[in-house]
C-alpha positions, -999 to 999 in steps of 0.1 A, spaced: 639 749 57 637 776 28 610 776 -1 638 762 -25 640 734 -5 604 724 0 602 734 -38 629 711 -46 610 682 -28 576 688 -42 584 690 -77 612 654 -73 583 635 -58 559 646 -82 583 637 -112 586 603 -98 549 601 -91 537 607 -118 551 588 -144 532 560 -161 531 531 -139 511 504 -121 493 526 -102 488 557 -127 478 530 -149 448 519 -123 437 554 -115 431 556 -153 411 525 -158 392 536 -128 388 571 -141 374 554 -174 350 528 -156 340 544 -127 346 584 -129 370 606 -114 342 608 -82 342 571 -77 382 569 -84 387 591 -51 386 559 -30 415 544 -53 436 575 -51 430 572 -9 442 537 -8 472 541 -31 481 572 -8 473 550 20 504 525 12 527 551 -3 525 568 37 528 534 48 561 530 24 573 568 37 568 553 68 588 520 69 617 536 46 620 563 72 622 540 98 649 520 84 634 491 71 637 501 37 674 495 38 667 459 52 644 454 24 666 471 1 698 447 16 675 412 17 672 395 -15 646 369 -3 623 397 12 626 419 -19 615 394 -45 589 379 -22 572 416 -23 579 417 -57 565 386 -68 530 388 -49 527 427 -64 533 409 -97 508 382 -93 482 407 -80 490 431 -112 483 398 -137 456 385 -118 437 418 -123 443 423 -157 432 388 -164 401 400 -149 396 427 -165 399 407 -196 376 381 -187 353 407 -182 341 413 -221 339 446 -239 336 478 -221 305 499 -229 281 520 -217 249 505 -215 229 510 -187 231 478 -172 272 477 -177 271 513 -160 250 499 -133 269 470 -123 297 490 -125 284 511 -100 276 486 -81 311 480 -69 320 493 -35 345 522 -32 362 498 1 372 477 -31 385 505 -51 401 516 -19 417 483 -19 427 475 -53 446 512 -51 462 501 -23 478 468 -32 490 479 -63 510 504 -47 524 479 -16 528 454 -40 559 478 -55 587 473 -32 609 495 -57 585 518 -43 607 517 -7 639 515 -18 633 549 -37 620 562 -4 652 550 12 670 567 -9 652 597 -14 644 607 20 681 611 31 686 637 6 663 659 26 669 650 62 702 660 81 709 656 114 699 694 123 666 680 109 660 651 121 627 661 139 587 647 143 577 679 127 598 676 93 595 641 92 553 651 91 556 676 64 578 653 47 549 624 51 522 644 49 531 664 15 543 628 0 510 622 4 490 647 -11 513 648 -40 504 609 -46 466 611 -39 469 644 -65 487 624 -90 464 597 -93 437 621 -96 445 640 -125 452 605 -142 418 596 -131 399 630 -146 418 617 -175 402 584 -178 369 603 -175 374 626 -202 388 600 -223 354 584 -216 334 609 -226 355 611 -262 353 573 -267 312 572 -250 291 559 -282 321 549 -308 340 514 -318 369 519 -297 350 509 -261 353 473 -278 390 474 -270 394 493 -237 390 465 -211 415 442 -241 440 474 -238 437 479 -201 439 443 -193 469 438 -213 484 466 -195 480 454 -163 493 413 -172 523 435 -189 531 457 -159 531 422 -139 556 403 -157 575 431 -165 579 439 -127 581 403 -120 612 400 -147 627 433 -137 662 435 -119 665 451 -84 
């Protein structure tokens, strides 16, 4: 494959991944609350889910999901419910601040929990599988349908998904340094919680 071929693929996946959505908002919020280093676990969870969704699409199950109204709606509503539940939890956690006790409480959250949040937010978006089902045929021809070609496609997608999450997480950490000690901290959880609830409602109400 030519450099141009892979350049187009990387740019397409990057642009689709970097667009603000539930996963990127989660990465941003974890960057603010836990820092970019801790948010690596969140990015890994998201990347694993994206990898599995891509495998499902290549295996042909994505076409089934796209064709089955019931299957699509079940995944969509489950994902929407999780986002709303996540948002309500943030809203109920009180004002965000950087007092020592609050920081200690945040650091007590396990990496496993951050990983699972990243995983389930990504996995709960059925549109990703439909997108991958439309994406991969553009970069696979009958002469390219090999294990090695599939591995490169999946590997690049996983790395890009991880990188985009970390861009948002690092941005969140920078925001934390800017707002630390200001009155803005009082509104962080309200904004993020409302954003998650809004994304969940939007996903539930969206058409296929």
